[in-house]
C-alpha positions in Angstrom: -24.3 -1.1 9.9 -23.5 1.0 6.8 -23.6 -2.1 4.6 -26.9 -3.3 6.1 -28.4 0.2 5.3 -27.1 0.1 1.8 -24.7 3.0 2.2 -21.7 0.8 1.4 -21.5 -2.2 -0.8 -18.6 -3.8 1.1 -16.4 -3.0 4.1 -13.7 -0.5 3.4 -11.6 -0.8 6.5 -10.8 -4.1 8.2 -10.2 -3.5 11.8 -9.8 -7.2 12.7 -6.0 -7.1 12.2 -5.7 -4.0 14.4 -7.7 -5.8 17.1 -5.6 -9.0 16.8 -2.3 -7.0 16.8 -3.5 -5.2 20.0 -5.3 -8.2 21.4 -4.4 -7.7 25.1 -5.4 -4.1 25.1 -8.6 -5.0 23.2 -9.6 -7.5 25.9 -8.5 -5.4 28.8 -10.7 -2.5 27.5 -13.7 -4.7 26.9 -13.3 -6.0 30.5 -13.2 -2.4 31.7 -16.4 -1.7 29.9 -18.1 -4.7 31.5 -16.8 -4.0 35.0 -16.8 -0.2 35.1 -18.7 1.0 32.1 -15.6 2.7 30.8 -16.8 3.3 27.2 -14.6 6.3 26.7 -11.4 4.3 26.8 -12.9 1.7 24.5 -14.0 4.3 22.0 -10.5 6.0 22.1 -9.0 2.6 21.3 -11.5 1.9 18.6 -11.0 5.3 17.0 -7.2 4.9 17.1 -7.7 1.7 15.2 -9.9 3.4 12.6 -7.3 6.1 12.2 -4.4 3.7 11.9 -6.3 1.4 9.5 -7.4 4.3 7.4 -3.8 5.6 7.1 -2.6 2.2 6.1 -5.4 1.8 3.5 -4.7 5.2 2.0 -0.9 4.5 1.8 -1.6 1.2 0.1 -4.0 2.8 -2.3 -1.3 5.4 -3.2 1.3 2.7 -3.7 -1.0 0.7 -5.9 -1.8 3.8 -8.1 1.9 4.6 -8.3 2.6 1.0 -9.4 -0.1 1.0 -12.1 1.2 4.3 -13.4 4.9 3.3 -13.4 4.0 0.0 -15.2 1.8 1.8 -17.7 4.7 4.1 -18.6 7.0 1.1 -19.1 4.4 -0.7 -21.3 4.0 2.4 -23.4 7.7 2.2 -24.3 7.0 -1.1 -26.2 5.8 0.8 -29.2 3.4 -1.0 -31.5 2.6 -3.9 -29.1 1.8 -1.4 -26.3 -1.9 -1.2 -27.1 -2.7 -4.8 -26.5 -0.3 -5.0 -23.6 -2.0 -2.0 -21.9 -5.4 -3.7 -22.2 -4.0 -6.9 -20.6 -2.4 -4.7 -17.9 -5.8 -3.1 -17.3 -7.3 -6.5 -17.0 -4.6 -7.5 -14.5 -5.6 -4.5 -12.3 -9.0 -6.1 -11.9 -7.9 -9.7 -11.8 -4.2 -10.0 -10.8 -4.0 -13.7 -11.7 -4.8 -14.4 -15.3 -4.7 -17.1 -17.9 -4.3 -16.4 -21.6 -7.6 -18.0 -22.7 -9.5 -16.1 -20.0 -7.9 -12.8 -21.0 -8.7 -13.4 -24.7 -12.3 -14.1 -23.9 -12.7 -11.1 -21.5 -10.9 -8.6 -23.8 -12.1 -9.9 -27.2 -8.5 -10.2 -28.4 -7.1 -13.2 -30.1 -5.2 -15.8 -28.0 -1.9 -15.3 -29.9 -2.1 -11.5 -29.4 -2.7 -12.0 -25.7 0.1 -14.5 -25.5 2.5 -12.0 -27.1 1.3 -9.2 -24.7 1.9 -11.5 -21.7 5.4 -12.2 -23.0 6.1 -8.5 -23.2 4.8 -8.0 -19.7 7.0 -10.9 -18.5 10.0 -9.3 -20.2 9.2 -6.1 -18.3 9.0 -8.0 -15.1 5.4 -7.0 -14.5 4.0 -10.6 -14.6 5.4 -14.0 -14.1 4.1 -17.5 -14.8 3.2 -19.6 -11.8 2.1 -23.0 -13.0 5.2 -24.3 -14.6 3.1 -25.9 -17.4 3.1 -25.5 -21.1 -0.7 -25.3 -21.4 -3.2 -23.7 -19.2 -0.6 -21.4 -17.7 -1.5 -18.7 -15.2 0.3 -15.4 -14.8 0.4 -13.3 -11.7 0.9 -9.5 -11.2 3.0 -10.1 -8.2 3.9 -6.5 -7.3 0.2 -5.7 -7.1 -0.6 -8.7 -5.0 2.3 -7.9 -2.7 0.8 -4.5 -2.1 -2.6 -5.9 -1.5 -1.1 -8.4 1.0 0.8 -5.8 3.1 -0.1 -6.1 6.7 -1.8 -9.5 6.4 1.2 -11.5 7.5 0.4 -13.9 10.4 1.0 -12.5 13.8 4.0 -13.8 15.8 3.0 -16.0 18.7 
């Protein structure tokens, strides 16, 4: 509703996982609404989901900000190469999977300089190469993606 009215550009909380995790309770409460009009129990359940999902989102946001700050401090220790490496790091915060050519084009920095910056980030353990190729390699900011993926693991059946 808030997206349709233009108040939000995209959803902030994803309650679907909460509903899937509590599937039996979800369906039981919906059935109680149908049979007895028990909206209060449904709303309590829904609001508990909003609260839990909000806490998880806030915790994840804090962890991401802490990661960015810790990695930034490590990059600053590089000395002279830090300036370019920090710009690549900032790009990785927006796009956690990156190719050297793409980063060079986006940042307006030469391909060799981006390559050196990526190597520094690899040495610091911030990124790692995922294609196994010599050309057209892609690098991933795995700690960041891991935080973004928290709580999205498939449910046990």
